[in-house]
KEBAVEX-687379 format. One record per residue: residue number from 1; residue in three letters; x, y, z of N, C-alpha, C in turn. Coordinates in Angstrom, 3 decimals. Example, Ala and Ser with C-alpha at 12.3 -4.5 7.8 and 13.67 -1.06 7.14 Angstrom:
2
R     i    aa        n.x        n.y        n.z       ca.x       ca.y       ca.z        c.x        c.y        c.z
R     1   ALA     13.190     -5.690      7.800     12.300     -4.500      7.800     13.200     -3.300      7.800
R     2   SER     12.850     -2.250      7.080     13.670     -1.060      7.140     12.900      0.030      7.870
***
This chain:
157
R     i    aa        n.x        n.y        n.z       ca.x       ca.y       ca.z        c.x        c.y        c.z
R     1   MET     -3.577      3.382     -0.162     -2.901      2.248     -0.415     -1.523      2.589     -0.176
R     2   LEU     -0.574      1.833      0.153      0.798      1.796      0.446      1.399      0.838     -0.600
R     3   ALA      2.698      0.998     -1.128      3.316      0.370     -2.007      5.015      0.490     -1.752
R     4   TYR      5.638     -0.828     -1.881      6.908     -0.693     -1.367      7.940     -1.486     -2.494
R     5   ILE      8.939     -1.095     -2.744      9.931     -1.640     -3.676     10.565     -2.772     -2.857
R     6   ARG     10.545     -3.920     -3.504     11.234     -5.114     -2.662     12.398     -5.633     -3.780
R     7   ASP     13.577     -6.361     -3.049     14.520     -6.890     -4.018     14.208     -8.326     -4.459
R     8   ALA     13.308     -8.857     -3.825     12.995    -10.245     -4.160     11.396    -10.520     -3.608
R     9   ASN     10.721    -11.400     -4.609      9.612    -11.513     -4.355      9.227    -12.862     -3.435
R    10   THR      9.651    -12.691     -2.198      9.816    -13.702     -1.122      8.817    -13.312      0.190
R    11   ALA      8.493    -14.228      0.583      7.790    -14.095      2.103      8.540    -13.245      2.885
R    12   ARG      9.829    -13.558      3.002     10.713    -12.656      4.110     10.563    -11.020      3.702
R    13   SER     10.678    -10.890      2.175     10.539     -9.292      1.782      9.211     -8.883      2.359
R    14   VAL      8.350     -9.520      2.237      6.794     -9.185      2.908      6.985     -8.842      4.205
R    15   THR      7.442     -9.865      4.996      7.612     -9.692      6.488      8.469     -8.641      7.059
R    16   GLU      9.577     -8.377      6.158     10.551     -7.286      6.454      9.660     -5.810      6.444
R    17   ILE      8.744     -5.626      5.404      7.986     -4.499      5.144      7.008     -4.430      6.489
R    18   ILE      6.101     -5.462      6.726      5.432     -5.473      7.670      5.900     -5.109      9.020
R    19   GLU      7.012     -5.783      9.333      7.829     -5.461     10.578      8.385     -3.944     10.599
R    20   SER      8.758     -3.367      9.363      9.285     -1.884      9.473      8.082     -1.161      9.671
R    21   LEU      6.813     -1.373      9.149      5.824     -0.563      9.475      5.282     -0.606     11.130
R    22   TYR      5.344     -1.806     11.451      5.060     -2.256     12.932      5.978     -1.199     13.653
R    23   GLN      7.160     -1.247     13.441      8.199     -0.493     14.207      7.916      1.103     14.019
R    24   GLN      7.783      1.720     12.968      7.613      2.936     12.412      6.391      3.440     13.223
R    25   LEU      5.249      2.784     13.015      4.040      3.253     13.634      3.573      2.904     15.061
R    26   GLY      4.476      2.019     15.634      3.963      1.500     16.942      2.896      0.507     17.051
R    27   ARG      3.069     -0.353     18.106      2.254     -1.416     18.114      0.486     -0.782     18.066
R    28   GLU      0.344      0.048     18.771     -1.094      0.750     18.988     -1.665      1.202     17.562
R    29   THR     -0.725      1.994     16.810     -1.391      2.485     15.810     -1.490      1.420     14.403
R    30   PHE     -0.278      0.809     14.522     -0.207     -0.636     13.369     -1.477     -1.397     13.751
R    31   CYS     -1.874     -1.890     14.903     -2.722     -2.829     15.044     -4.269     -2.060     14.633
R    32   ARG     -4.536     -0.675     14.932     -5.589      0.032     14.839     -5.926     -0.015     13.184
R    33   LEU     -4.588      0.409     12.498     -4.630      0.367     11.145     -4.860     -0.877     10.232
R    34   PHE     -4.001     -1.858     10.872     -4.031     -3.141     10.229     -4.694     -4.368     11.046
R    35   PRO     -6.015     -4.148     11.380     -6.340     -5.323     12.052     -6.493     -6.602     10.961
R    36   VAL     -6.435     -6.595      9.849     -6.620     -7.611      8.998     -5.933     -7.365      7.821
R    37   ILE     -5.303     -8.303      7.171     -4.390     -8.179      5.923     -5.221     -9.066      5.046
R    38   LEU     -5.625     -8.526      3.904     -6.225     -9.598      2.878     -5.488     -9.610      1.757
R    39   THR     -5.054    -10.690      1.382     -4.108    -11.065      0.429     -4.467    -12.041     -0.604
R    40   ASP     -3.725    -12.236     -1.636     -4.100    -13.315     -2.588     -3.153    -14.534     -2.292
R    41   ARG     -2.935    -15.334     -2.808     -2.204    -16.675     -2.475     -0.724    -16.938     -3.243
R    42   GLY     -0.169    -15.651     -3.395      1.120    -15.587     -4.089      2.213    -16.014     -3.249
R    43   SER      3.238    -16.384     -3.790      4.275    -17.059     -2.756      4.867    -16.108     -1.733
R    44   GLU      4.591    -14.903     -1.925      5.127    -13.837     -0.981      4.318    -13.816      0.295
R    45   PHE      3.242    -14.523      0.485      2.208    -14.661      1.448      2.157    -15.768      2.108
R    46   THR      3.220    -16.789      2.004      3.068    -18.199      2.469      3.742    -18.254      3.927
R    47   ASP      3.824    -17.242      4.512      4.505    -17.310      5.792      3.243    -16.339      6.856
R    48   PRO      2.035    -16.673      6.892      1.275    -15.786      7.700      1.490    -15.552      9.127
R    49   VAL      2.099    -16.423      9.851      2.672    -16.314     11.160      3.614    -15.276     11.430
R    50   SER      4.477    -15.233     10.520      5.677    -14.005     10.555      4.866    -12.387     10.176
R    51   LEU      3.819    -12.690      9.741      3.020    -11.457      9.560      2.059    -10.916     10.377
R    52   GLU      1.378    -12.173     10.922      0.452    -11.904     12.405      0.911    -11.431     13.356
R    53   CYS      2.136    -12.006     13.601      2.660    -12.011     15.349      4.214    -11.257     15.013
R    54   ASP      4.236    -10.502     16.079      5.692     -9.644     16.314      6.667    -10.585     16.935
R    55   GLU      7.794    -10.065     16.993      8.979    -10.744     17.434      8.700    -11.690     18.734
R    56   TRP      7.741    -11.158     19.613      7.504    -12.035     20.820      6.288    -12.916     20.726
R    57   GLY      5.780    -12.941     19.667      4.691    -14.000     19.294      3.428    -13.419     19.719
R    58   GLU      3.460    -11.940     20.049      2.117    -11.512     20.183      1.246    -11.135     18.749
R    59   VAL      0.159    -11.617     18.864     -0.792    -11.168     17.644     -0.908     -9.778     17.352
R    60   ARG     -0.525     -9.338     16.044     -0.871     -7.783     15.819     -1.525     -7.660     14.650
R    61   THR     -1.994     -8.673     13.946     -3.020     -8.720     12.686     -3.315     -9.937     12.654
R    62   ARG     -4.320    -10.187     11.489     -4.876    -11.624     10.830     -4.696    -11.482      9.705
R    63   VAL     -4.320    -12.494      8.999     -4.080    -12.807      7.545     -5.144    -13.760      7.101
R    64   PHE     -5.799    -12.794      6.032     -7.012    -13.794      5.329     -6.604    -13.869      3.712
R    65   TYR     -6.887    -14.946      3.288     -6.714    -15.121      1.564     -7.874    -14.978      0.904
R    66   CYS     -7.704    -14.423     -0.455     -9.007    -14.401     -1.207     -8.868    -15.612     -1.829
R    67   ASP    -10.183    -16.099     -2.257    -10.445    -17.461     -3.092     -9.499    -17.194     -4.399
R    68   PRO     -9.159    -18.470     -5.064     -8.301    -18.440     -6.254     -9.384    -17.860     -7.184
R    69   GLN     -8.571    -16.951     -8.173     -9.116    -16.251     -9.116    -10.415    -15.299     -9.052
R    70   ARG    -10.382    -14.979     -7.750    -11.407    -14.133     -7.329    -10.858    -12.545     -6.776
R    71   SER    -10.519    -11.970     -8.024    -10.084    -10.415     -7.503    -11.114     -9.472     -7.113
R    72   ASP    -12.342    -10.023     -7.473    -13.398     -9.253     -7.083    -13.477     -9.032     -5.511
R    73   GLN    -12.937     -9.934     -4.754    -12.913    -10.025     -3.444    -12.053     -8.986     -2.844
R    74   LYS    -11.264     -8.218     -3.608    -10.641     -7.304     -3.146    -10.644     -6.042     -4.130
R    75   GLY    -11.889     -5.885     -4.532    -12.172     -4.863     -5.821    -11.532     -3.515     -5.622
R    76   GLY    -11.566     -2.924     -4.443    -10.797     -1.603     -4.263     -9.430     -1.388     -4.335
R    77   ILE     -8.802     -2.846     -4.229     -7.288     -2.705     -4.562     -7.139     -2.820     -6.085
R    78   GLU     -7.749     -3.587     -6.817     -7.755     -3.822     -8.195     -8.062     -2.341     -8.837
R    79   VAL     -8.725     -1.437     -8.606     -8.830     -0.220     -9.064     -7.536      0.679     -9.086
R    80   THR     -7.006      0.320     -7.726     -5.513      1.105     -7.435     -4.302      0.673     -8.376
R    81   HIS     -4.589     -0.706     -8.618     -3.566     -1.655     -9.379     -3.724     -0.931    -10.856
R    82   GLU     -4.897     -0.539    -11.053     -5.015      0.176    -12.640     -4.490      1.347    -12.793
R    83   PHE     -4.509      1.941    -11.704     -3.863      3.358    -11.616     -2.243      3.261    -11.769
R    84   ILE     -1.773      2.088    -10.964     -0.454      1.956    -10.936     -0.011      1.565    -12.234
R    85   ARG     -0.585      0.820    -12.965     -0.475      0.520    -14.480     -0.614      1.554    -15.363
R    86   ARG     -1.298      2.604    -15.001     -1.069      3.840    -15.805      0.130      4.691    -15.778
R    87   ILE      0.680      4.490    -14.437      2.041      5.222    -14.385      3.163      4.228    -14.719
R    88   LEU      3.083      2.997    -14.352      3.993      2.068    -14.544      3.395      0.841    -15.367
R    89   PRO      3.514      1.102    -16.696      2.591      0.121    -17.565      3.423     -1.357    -17.581
R    90   LYS      2.753     -2.286    -17.890      3.172     -3.646    -17.857      4.432     -3.624    -18.797
R    91   GLY      5.516     -4.291    -18.134      6.877     -4.489    -19.074      7.665     -3.222    -18.599
R    92   THR      7.385     -2.383    -17.824      8.112     -1.100    -17.374      9.062     -1.755    -16.230
R    93   SER     10.463     -1.345    -16.568     11.327     -1.948    -15.461     11.267     -1.211    -14.323
R    94   PHE     11.435     -1.700    -13.225     11.407     -1.118    -11.876     12.858     -0.943    -11.319
R    95   ASN     13.852     -1.312    -12.093     15.372     -1.343    -11.421     15.635      0.150    -11.017
R    96   ASN     15.411      1.139    -11.833     15.859      2.594    -11.487     15.132      3.133    -10.532
R    97   LEU     13.811      2.497    -10.049     12.790      3.053     -9.044     13.446      3.019     -7.657
R    98   THR     13.121      4.147     -6.951     13.556      4.207     -5.483     12.111      4.143     -4.937
R    99   GLN     12.261      3.928     -3.376     11.078      4.004     -2.670     10.455      5.448     -2.800
R   100   ASP     11.329      6.457     -2.772     10.673      7.885     -2.956     10.071      7.976     -4.165
R   101   ASP     10.371      7.254     -5.221      9.551      7.200     -6.412      8.151      6.520     -6.170
R   102   ILE      8.277      5.419     -5.559      7.090      4.799     -5.235      6.112      5.479     -4.329
R   103   SER      6.550      6.116     -3.292      5.761      6.865     -2.458      5.169      8.131     -3.142
R   104   LEU      5.914      8.836     -4.006      5.097      9.808     -4.882      4.123      9.266     -5.882
R   105   MET      4.482      8.313     -6.231      3.398      7.515     -7.217      2.043      7.453     -6.308
R   106   MET      2.355      6.839     -5.073      1.037      6.487     -4.293      0.394      7.872     -3.736
R   107   SER      1.144      8.787     -3.490      0.812     10.104     -3.146     -0.133     10.602     -4.146
R   108   HIS      0.197     10.505     -5.408     -0.792     10.879     -6.617     -1.926     10.105     -6.659
R   109   ILE     -1.772      8.861     -6.287     -2.933      7.848     -6.671     -3.864      8.200     -5.417
R   110   ASN     -3.335      8.356     -4.302     -4.288      8.270     -3.124     -4.638      9.970     -3.092
R   111   SER     -4.366     10.765     -3.762     -4.876     11.914     -4.054     -6.033     12.374     -4.951
R   112   TYR     -6.333     11.471     -5.833     -7.107     11.422     -6.943     -8.533     11.110     -6.379
R   113   THR     -9.730     11.815     -6.406    -10.756     11.868     -6.139    -11.596     10.658     -6.773
R   114   ARG    -12.543     10.080     -5.943    -13.418      8.939     -6.873    -14.672      8.768     -6.381
R   115   LYS    -15.525      8.796     -7.355    -16.889      8.831     -7.167    -17.455      8.031     -6.028
R   116   LYS    -17.001      6.889     -5.779    -17.273      5.881     -4.869    -16.927      6.331     -3.431
R   117   LEU    -15.976      7.147     -3.339    -15.654      7.693     -2.072    -16.449      9.050     -1.853
R   118   ASN    -17.504      9.281     -2.329    -18.291     10.512     -2.327    -17.490     11.729     -2.958
R   119   ASN    -16.765     11.533     -4.129    -15.904     12.571     -4.594    -14.793     12.948     -3.807
R   120   ARG    -14.200     12.162     -2.929    -13.109     12.362     -2.198    -12.168     11.561     -2.358
R   121   SER    -10.945     11.871     -1.904     -9.754     11.178     -2.263     -9.526     10.117     -1.157
R   122   ALA     -8.812      9.005     -1.252     -8.295      8.177     -0.167     -7.625      8.948      0.898
R   123   TYR     -6.770      9.770      0.513     -5.988     10.728      1.310     -6.781     11.594      2.005
R   124   GLN     -7.921     12.083      1.591     -8.598     12.890      2.393     -9.679     11.942      3.642
R   125   LEU     -9.905     10.877      3.107    -10.658      9.983      4.177     -9.665      9.647      5.124
R   126   PHE     -8.519      9.079      4.786     -7.622      8.563      5.937     -7.347      9.873      6.736
R   127   SER     -7.129     11.064      6.272     -6.846     12.096      7.088     -7.951     12.408      7.892
R   128   PHE     -9.186     12.352      7.452    -10.203     12.467      8.315    -10.285     11.557      9.615
R   129   PHE    -10.128     10.425      9.232    -10.216      9.367     10.198     -9.044      9.352     11.367
R   130   TYR     -7.780      9.416     10.753     -6.617      9.102     11.440     -5.662     10.469     11.696
R   131   GLY     -5.882     11.404     10.674     -4.928     12.652     10.850     -3.749     12.565      9.873
R   132   ASP     -3.272     13.684      9.675     -2.064     13.680      8.837     -0.921     13.420      9.298
R   133   GLY     -0.766     13.276     10.620      0.471     12.774     10.993      0.866     11.297     10.513
R   134   ILE      0.119     10.562     10.542      0.306      9.106     10.013      0.869      8.954      8.881
R   135   LEU     -0.020      9.691      7.945      0.387      9.980      6.412      1.704     10.459      6.202
R   136   ALA      2.089     11.555      7.013      3.582     11.758      6.847      4.557     10.898      7.094
R   137   GLN      4.296     10.139      8.112      5.081      9.074      8.621      5.220      8.044      7.529
R   138   LEU      4.331      7.742      6.953      4.389      6.764      5.653      4.757      7.555      4.369
R   139   ALA      5.084      8.528      4.446      5.779      9.317      3.277      4.486      9.482      2.145
R   140   ILE      3.487      9.705      2.626      2.429     10.022      1.718      1.805     11.407      1.825
R   141   ARG      1.877     12.276      0.806      1.425     13.448      0.930      0.349     13.706     -0.010
R   142   GLN     -0.533     14.993      0.263     -1.556     15.348     -0.544     -1.132     16.089     -1.606
R   143   ILE     -1.324     15.650     -2.915     -1.096     16.571     -4.176     -2.496     17.218     -4.498
R   144   PRO     -2.239     18.429     -4.842     -3.357     19.283     -5.369     -3.899     18.631     -6.445
R   145   ALA     -5.183     18.651     -6.658     -5.973     18.182     -7.660     -5.479     18.400     -9.232
R   146   ASN     -5.046     19.675     -9.344     -4.404     20.179    -10.634     -3.325     19.586    -11.009
R   147   ASP     -2.511     19.035     -9.939     -1.259     18.528    -10.232     -0.910     17.208    -10.103
R   148   ILE     -2.218     16.399    -10.075     -2.136     15.075     -9.962     -1.757     14.549    -11.380
R   149   ASN     -0.906     13.597    -11.524     -0.390     13.024    -12.686     -0.297     11.375    -12.524
R   150   LEU     -1.118     10.944    -13.378     -1.445      9.362    -13.348     -0.758      8.684    -14.903
R   151   THR      0.273      9.263    -15.114      1.005      8.931    -16.569      2.557      8.492    -16.203
R   152   PRO      2.933      7.815    -17.197      4.457      7.570    -16.935      5.479      8.716    -16.831
R   153   LYS      4.990      9.857    -17.300      5.802     11.320    -17.118      5.993     11.482    -15.668
R   154   LEU      5.105     10.949    -14.760      5.246     11.064    -13.154      6.698     10.990    -12.806
R   155   LEU      7.297      9.573    -13.333      8.555      9.251    -12.737      9.700      9.105    -13.638
R   156   LYS      9.460      9.928    -14.767     10.603     10.140    -15.758     11.722     10.997    -15.149
R   157   LYS     12.799     10.573    -15.387     13.946     11.129    -14.645     15.009     11.830    -15.738
***
């Protein structure tokens, strides 16, 4: 999973992140990694065309929405959200966080092994299928098992 700091909770802020990923990864890699974007019906996802199409109107992904009140339709994401909340408990200010902080947090979360992944981490599985190069491009690195920290202390400055 990837996570990004946004200045505002707007559709434009999400489009900017998708566009940045598209430019960073290139069309072929982006389309291979993101054939579908599954999301909730939050106001930040109210412009699906800008997410689905590049600046020339070429389709790069498809956006689908979960049914209201059905977090089970994206269950794997919900577990990751729980890990995020271990590090950034509800009520924690994000004002002093940088994108480097968020990438570090996601590196720790993605390096955590999970039983449902056959005792592998999301990082290991992604690396197996796509290689470490893309992960490096996305500022995600593997954290050794003994160094994984899923507590607020991870981001204390």
